[in-house]
TORPAKE-965685 format. One record per residue (C-alpha): x, y, z negated; residue in one letter. Coordinates in Angstrom, 3 decimals, padded with zeros to 6 digits. Each point is the difference from the previous one (the first is absolute). Example, Ala and Ser with C-alpha at 12.3 -4.5 7.8 and 13.67 -1.06 7.14 Angstrom:
BEGIN
<r <012.300; -004.500; -007.800>; a>
<r <001.370; 003.440; 000.660>; s>
//
This chain:
BEGIN
<r <026.022; 106.597; -035.305>; m>
<r <002.528; -002.465; -002.542>; t>
<r <-003.358; -001.735; -001.154>; s>
<r <-000.893; -000.907; 003.694>; n>
<r <003.547; -000.999; 000.642>; i>
<r <000.254; -002.352; -002.897>; c>
<r <-003.659; -001.903; 000.678>; k>
<r <001.634; -000.042; 003.985>; g>
<r <002.681; -002.027; -001.236>; w>
<r <-001.964; -002.097; -002.619>; a>
<r <-002.473; -001.205; 002.792>; g>
<r <003.104; -000.639; 002.113>; l>
<r <001.409; -002.290; -002.917>; f>
<r <-003.365; -001.574; -000.342>; l>
<r <-000.012; -001.155; 003.306>; l>
<r <003.375; -001.120; -000.026>; l>
<r <-000.530; -002.074; -003.050>; a>
<r <-003.291; -001.851; 001.891>; v>
<r <002.048; -000.811; 002.743>; l>
<r <002.701; -001.474; -002.127>; a>
<r <-002.676; -001.999; -002.115>; g>
<r <000.603; 002.599; -003.094>; g>
<r <000.773; -001.432; -003.268>; t>
<r <-001.027; -002.191; -002.870>; s>
<r <-000.771; 001.377; -003.951>; g>
<r <-002.678; 001.706; -001.476>; n>
<r <001.670; 003.154; 000.466>; g>
<r <000.468; -000.143; 003.668>; a>
<r <-001.725; 002.828; 001.653>; w>
<r <-000.156; -001.515; 003.796>; a>
<r <-002.275; -002.399; -001.442>; e>
<r <-002.112; 002.231; -001.432>; s>
<r <-003.745; -000.069; 001.344>; f>
<r <-000.404; 003.646; 000.565>; d>
<r <003.152; 000.062; 001.722>; a>
<r <-000.701; -002.792; 002.386>; l>
<r <-003.540; 001.562; 000.796>; q>
<r <001.878; 003.109; 001.581>; s>
<r <001.495; -002.349; 002.014>; v>
<r <-002.834; -000.824; 001.844>; l>
<r <-000.250; 003.505; 001.432>; g>
<r <003.410; -000.541; 001.315>; s>
<r <000.171; 000.287; 003.806>; p>
<r <002.273; -002.902; 000.598>; d>
<r <-001.771; -003.285; 000.219>; p>
<r <002.339; -002.307; -001.400>; s>
<r <-000.092; 002.243; -003.011>; l>
<r <-003.662; -000.247; -000.775>; r>
<r <000.534; -003.823; 000.905>; t>
<r <002.271; -000.237; -002.707>; g>
<r <-001.758; 002.287; -002.966>; a>
<r <-003.245; -001.922; 000.878>; m>
<r <002.365; -003.547; -001.023>; e>
<r <001.028; 001.120; -003.165>; k>
<r <-003.466; 001.886; -000.625>; i>
<r <-001.201; -003.624; 000.332>; a>
<r <002.717; -001.169; -002.392>; r>
<r <-000.727; 002.371; -002.478>; i>
<r <-003.988; -000.999; -000.263>; g>
<r <-002.890; 000.862; -001.548>; g>
<r <-003.097; 002.082; 001.209>; g>
<r <001.722; 003.068; 000.955>; d>
<r <002.372; -002.250; 002.531>; a>
<r <-002.880; -001.726; 001.186>; v>
<r <-001.714; 003.516; 000.666>; k>
<r <002.944; 001.553; 001.674>; a>
<r <-000.206; -003.201; 002.069>; l>
<r <-003.533; 000.333; 001.021>; i>
<r <000.817; 003.689; 000.743>; s>
<r <002.391; -001.267; 002.734>; v>
<r <-002.131; -002.373; 001.417>; l>
<r <-002.876; 002.690; 000.162>; n>
<r <001.881; 002.479; 001.836>; d>
<r <-001.312; -000.287; 003.420>; q>
<r <003.082; 002.331; 001.151>; e>
<r <002.613; -002.182; -001.530>; e>
<r <002.168; -002.522; 002.430>; d>
<r <-001.738; -003.428; 000.497>; w>
<r <003.203; -002.034; -001.255>; r>
<r <-000.106; 002.117; -003.321>; i>
<r <-003.310; -000.452; -000.091>; r>
<r <000.037; -003.717; -000.227>; i>
<r <002.779; -000.658; -002.261>; r>
<r <-002.155; 002.411; -002.533>; a>
<r <-002.581; -002.855; 000.985>; m>
<r <002.360; -002.808; -000.600>; r>
<r <001.278; 001.113; -003.499>; l>
<r <-003.714; 000.840; -001.276>; l>
<r <-000.418; -003.750; 001.168>; g>
<r <003.080; -001.593; -002.230>; e>
<r <-001.207; 002.691; -003.012>; i>
<r <-003.717; -001.540; 000.381>; g>
<r <-001.527; 002.649; -001.910>; d>
<r <-003.807; -000.168; 000.198>; p>
<r <-000.071; 004.194; 000.612>; h>
<r <001.130; -000.656; 003.120>; a>
<r <-002.310; -002.458; 001.449>; e>
<r <-002.103; 002.806; 001.831>; d>
<r <002.739; 001.282; 001.857>; a>
<r <001.572; -003.089; 001.139>; l>
<r <-003.712; -001.065; 000.815>; m>
<r <-000.715; 003.267; 001.963>; g>
<r <003.529; -000.544; 001.958>; a>
<r <-001.900; -003.274; 001.153>; l>
<r <-002.492; 002.587; 002.239>; n>
<r <003.126; 001.799; 001.581>; e>
<r <000.436; 000.269; 003.778>; y>
<r <003.280; -001.148; -000.067>; c>
<r <000.273; -003.918; -000.149>; p>
<r <003.722; 000.335; -001.587>; a>
<r <-001.477; 001.603; -002.951>; m>
<r <-002.827; -002.566; -000.388>; k>
<r <002.250; -002.549; 000.398>; w>
<r <001.688; 000.790; -003.200>; n>
<r <-002.654; 001.091; -001.532>; a>
<r <-000.998; -003.371; 000.228>; a>
<r <002.978; -001.013; -001.568>; a>
<r <-000.062; 001.836; -002.362>; a>
<r <-003.356; -000.447; -001.926>; l>
<r <001.196; -004.035; 000.257>; g>
<r <001.673; 000.788; -003.110>; q>
<r <-003.339; 001.070; -001.300>; f>
<r <-001.165; -003.211; -001.373>; s>
<r <-002.381; 001.409; -002.691>; k>
<r <-002.270; 001.891; 002.102>; s>
<r <-003.050; -000.930; 001.910>; p>
<r <-000.594; 003.375; 001.475>; r>
<r <003.570; -001.194; 001.147>; v>
<r <-001.738; -003.388; 001.705>; v>
<r <-002.300; 001.954; 001.743>; n>
<r <001.696; 002.373; 001.850>; a>
<r <002.644; -002.825; 001.135>; l>
<r <-003.400; -001.992; 000.759>; i>
<r <-001.161; 002.837; 002.216>; d>
<r <003.705; 000.329; 001.827>; a>
<r <-000.667; -003.433; 001.383>; l>
<r <-002.546; 001.817; 002.523>; e>
<r <002.832; 002.309; 000.969>; d>
<r <-000.064; 000.867; 003.584>; r>
<r <004.330; -000.451; -000.440>; n>
<r <001.405; -003.519; -000.012>; l>
<r <002.680; 000.429; -002.059>; y>
<r <-001.922; 001.491; -002.720>; v>
<r <-002.740; -002.608; 000.042>; r>
<r <002.792; -002.360; -000.330>; e>
<r <001.439; 001.962; -002.976>; r>
<r <-002.799; 000.190; -002.164>; a>
<r <-000.690; -003.558; 000.232>; a>
<r <003.350; -000.741; -001.501>; q>
<r <-000.510; 002.808; -002.311>; a>
<r <-003.509; -001.901; -001.265>; l>
<r <002.577; -003.288; -000.318>; g>
<r <002.218; 001.870; -001.870>; e>
<r <-002.654; 001.520; -002.535>; i>
<r <-001.809; -003.805; -000.320>; g>
<r <-003.128; 001.380; -000.889>; n>
<r <-002.511; -002.798; 001.180>; p>
<r <-002.753; 002.411; 001.390>; k>
<r <002.239; 000.414; 003.315>; a>
<r <-000.361; -003.604; 001.002>; v>
<r <-003.259; -000.270; 002.172>; p>
<r <001.556; 003.355; 001.764>; f>
<r <003.313; -001.860; 000.832>; l>
<r <-002.068; -003.105; 000.872>; l>
<r <-001.497; 001.982; 002.925>; t>
<r <003.438; 001.162; 000.994>; v>
<r <001.037; -003.105; 000.973>; l>
<r <-002.270; 000.051; 003.073>; q>
<r <001.664; 002.820; 001.354>; e>
<r <002.238; -000.526; 003.162>; k>
<r <003.080; 001.944; -001.237>; s>
<r <002.605; -002.713; -001.227>; f>
<r <001.202; 002.632; -002.432>; a>
<r <-003.731; 000.941; -001.758>; l>
<r <-000.193; -004.377; -000.043>; r>
<r <003.385; -000.165; -001.738>; l>
<r <-000.450; 002.549; -002.793>; a>
<r <-003.368; -001.037; -000.729>; a>
<r <001.007; -003.587; -000.035>; v>
<r <003.291; 000.687; -002.478>; r>
<r <-002.712; 002.531; -002.026>; a>
<r <-002.472; -002.810; -000.693>; l>
<r <002.953; -002.320; -000.891>; g>
<r <000.947; 002.449; -002.516>; r>
<r <-003.213; 000.460; -001.343>; l>
<r <-000.969; -003.710; -000.659>; g>
<r <-003.547; 000.155; 000.231>; s>
<r <-001.839; -003.603; 000.579>; p>
<r <-002.364; 002.515; 002.130>; e>
<r <003.029; -000.262; 002.695>; a>
<r <000.495; -003.393; 000.159>; l>
<r <-002.942; -000.996; 003.044>; p>
<r <001.463; 003.145; 002.109>; s>
<r <003.605; -000.921; -000.298>; l>
<r <-000.763; -003.552; 000.518>; q>
<r <-001.570; 001.160; 003.582>; q>
<r <003.264; 002.341; 000.295>; v>
<r <002.480; -002.775; -000.694>; a>
<r <-001.683; -002.659; 002.356>; e>
<r <-001.241; 002.191; 003.028>; n>
<r <002.005; 003.667; -000.134>; d>
<r <001.821; 000.114; 003.664>; p>
<r <002.977; 001.231; -001.442>; e>
<r <002.158; -002.864; -002.089>; s>
<r <002.202; 002.427; -002.316>; f>
<r <-003.679; 001.195; -001.335>; i>
<r <-001.174; -003.777; -000.063>; r>
<r <003.130; -000.595; -002.414>; e>
<r <-000.805; 002.934; -001.923>; e>
<r <-003.422; -000.559; -000.401>; a>
<r <001.235; -004.008; -001.118>; v>
<r <002.484; 001.921; -002.528>; a>
<r <-003.150; 002.375; -001.151>; a>
<r <-002.164; -003.261; -000.843>; l>
<r <002.488; -001.700; -002.160>; r>
<r <001.129; 003.185; -001.870>; k>
<r <-004.231; -000.068; -001.028>; i>
<r <000.199; -003.352; -000.313>; a>
<r <002.413; 000.260; -002.596>; a>
<r <-000.992; 002.654; -001.745>; e>
<r <-003.313; -001.831; -000.549>; g>
<r <001.322; -002.960; -001.575>; e>
//
């Protein structure tokens, strides 16, 4: 009986410590990975989120596994799964790639959008580039837009011909994302198409962005 009460009080103090931001130092029990991982089972979403944030700061393979577990939990609140996604993107561990690429196939557009945003931080993975190129065909406009942005952030030239096709889209947001991504990629291959956009796009703002992209690519080639 006493043991159970002690465990209960220990759990309570742990939750309060997570809420308060914990303590610092090597002996800080509130920052213990095992203790924080136990909080991931709390019924309070704010506590689960706080524990994830601290786990991400601890880092390492166990932290990545714990966050992937949250992401893959279909019973978890979608907002918490999204936060797990973004934390995995910030960590950038290659072991998270499969889980994040899998999230690109979720039904929920918000999940897919955030998966694309997180994958934009994996600059050394050809597999991620391929997944984002596929996402340019997603049925949701916002997901496609974020995939284009992520490809620009990654900077792999393989994305250039696929982004060039996006310049023909009717959507203002998609064309703008493609123009900016191509400017970031800096490939001379994009120059003729960007020149066409700069001269002929019906939206003045996109024409201006295309001019800026052309100047950026030209400057990088000097």
